[in-house]
Steps between C-alpha positions, in 0.01 A plus 500: 500500500616812678836666455605359835459145371631549146836659582746211559662645813170577667349167402797318650476707819131416537541128434807473724318682780197277459718187516667622821162582652362156404795332675447705815120459488542123482763476772470213743731417785702185426337202677804426718497855637126487554545177698777661708279795590213270593730283713634803684149635548376172645782502757491873571481454878809277499725694262853603580584869469660434161196307377267772627703757310486282189124464529451875539723564198299251294172658608626844398629363169174324413292804593713722276482248215121485533479877468733498198304215339170687534656821369635310199159346434340844506770656282470214251123548476549874446766438236277249322212751505723771356661275237258216420652225295853594605528493877259211546701255288660215696 
């Protein structure tokens, strides 16, 4: 093991970071919110101004979350490559 994984503070930082990245990499929109977005999207021509604003906000949110999820997946792979056996633990 390297110094980075044998020093308690560094080991904890690596494992804590990996756990946070795993949570973000596995993020999924709650089903009820996913259904709401789909329902709004299906009625997009009939939406009120408030509903249209809600739909646009949800689209922006889900796009940002998708970017963050992919970045977390990449960072987790890089962390696991740099610290095998530490960062790749569930």
